[in-house]
C-alpha positions as CSV (number, residue, x, y, z in Angstrom):
1,X,0.0,-23.7,-4.1
2,X,0.1,-20.3,-2.4
3,X,0.9,-17.5,-4.7
4,X,0.8,-13.7,-4.3
5,X,1.2,-11.5,-7.2
6,X,1.2,-7.6,-6.8
7,X,0.3,-5.0,-9.3
8,X,-0.6,-1.3,-9.7
9,X,2.8,0.2,-8.9
10,X,3.7,3.2,-11.2
11,X,5.3,6.6,-11.4
12,X,3.2,9.2,-9.6
13,X,3.5,12.9,-8.9
14,X,3.8,14.1,-5.3
15,X,0.2,14.5,-3.9
16,X,-1.1,11.8,-6.1
17,X,-2.9,8.6,-5.5
18,X,-2.5,4.9,-6.4
19,X,-4.0,1.6,-5.6
20,X,-2.0,-1.5,-5.4
21,X,-3.5,-5.0,-5.7
22,X,-2.4,-8.4,-4.5
23,X,-3.8,-11.2,-6.2
24,X,-3.9,-14.4,-4.2
25,X,-4.2,-18.0,-5.2
26,X,-4.2,-21.3,-3.4
27,X,-5.9,-19.9,-0.4
28,X,-8.8,-17.4,0.7
29,X,-7.4,-14.0,1.7
30,X,-10.3,-13.5,4.1
31,X,-9.2,-16.4,6.3
32,X,-5.7,-15.1,6.9
33,X,-3.7,-12.2,8.2
34,X,-2.4,-10.2,5.3
35,X,0.1,-7.2,5.1
36,X,1.7,-4.8,2.8
37,X,5.4,-4.1,3.3
38,X,7.7,-1.8,1.5
39,X,11.3,-1.5,0.9
40,X,13.1,1.7,-0.2
41,X,16.5,1.7,-1.8
42,X,19.2,1.1,0.8
43,X,16.6,0.6,3.6
44,X,15.2,-2.3,5.3
45,X,11.8,-3.7,4.5
46,X,9.1,-2.1,6.7
47,X,5.6,-3.1,7.5
48,X,3.1,-0.7,6.1
49,X,-0.5,-2.1,6.8
50,X,-2.2,-5.3,8.0
51,X,-5.6,-6.7,7.6
52,X,-6.7,-9.5,9.9
53,X,-8.6,-12.7,9.1
54,X,-12.4,-13.0,9.3
55,X,-12.7,-10.0,11.5
56,X,-11.0,-7.7,9.0
57,X,-9.4,-5.3,11.5
58,X,-6.8,-3.1,10.1
59,X,-3.7,-1.7,11.5
60,X,-1.3,0.9,10.1
61,X,2.4,2.2,10.6
62,X,2.4,5.7,11.9
63,X,4.0,7.1,8.8
64,X,1.0,6.1,6.7
65,X,-1.8,6.7,9.0
66,X,-4.7,8.8,7.4
67,X,-3.0,8.5,3.9
68,X,-3.1,4.6,3.2
69,X,-6.0,2.2,3.4
70,X,-5.8,-1.6,3.4
71,X,-8.8,-3.7,2.3
72,X,-9.8,-6.8,0.6
73,X,-12.3,-8.3,-1.9
74,X,-13.0,-11.7,-0.7
75,X,-15.0,-12.6,-3.9
76,X,-12.1,-11.7,-6.1
77,X,-9.4,-12.9,-3.6
78,X,-7.6,-9.7,-3.7
79,X,-6.0,-7.5,-1.0
80,X,-5.7,-3.7,-1.8
81,X,-3.4,-0.9,-0.6
82,X,-5.0,2.5,-1.6
83,X,-2.5,5.2,-1.1
84,X,-3.4,9.0,-1.0
85,X,-1.2,12.2,-0.8
86,X,1.9,10.3,-1.9
87,X,5.3,11.8,-1.0
88,X,8.7,11.0,-2.5
89,X,9.5,9.3,0.7
90,X,6.9,6.6,-0.2
91,X,9.0,5.6,-3.1
92,X,9.7,1.9,-2.6
93,X,8.9,-1.6,-3.8
94,X,5.7,-2.7,-2.2
95,X,5.3,-6.3,-1.2
96,X,2.2,-8.4,-0.2
97,X,2.6,-11.0,2.5
98,X,0.6,-13.8,4.1
99,X,1.8,-14.2,7.7
100,X,0.8,-17.8,8.0
101,X,3.6,-19.6,6.2
102,X,5.5,-16.4,5.5
103,X,4.6,-16.1,1.8
104,X,5.5,-13.0,-0.2
105,X,4.8,-11.6,-3.6
106,X,7.5,-10.4,-5.9
107,X,6.8,-6.7,-5.4
108,X,5.6,-3.9,-7.3
109,X,7.6,-0.4,-7.8
110,X,6.0,2.8,-6.7
111,X,7.9,5.9,-7.4
112,X,6.8,9.3,-6.4
113,X,8.5,12.0,-8.3
114,X,7.8,15.2,-10.1
């Protein structure tokens, strides 16, 4: 069955970097539209970045453009979110999603604080 498992969340200082991973099972990530979302305390879940199916086109929310990068490793069946120059405003639980069938992972916590 379809399963998504995020990892890589951590406590990081402002200005730091982090790479999140989404391990997929039950399907091939390269064939589906995949996204990263985040949800901060008291706020709605918001779309961060998307990578399309076979074409691999990427799209980003304005608030992360130039700082975050979504990519995938088809051989390992992983989707990544690389985050640079992190800000306390980036503190949230980050989720991986497969659009087709609306599958979600359990999330991984990212905390940006000094």
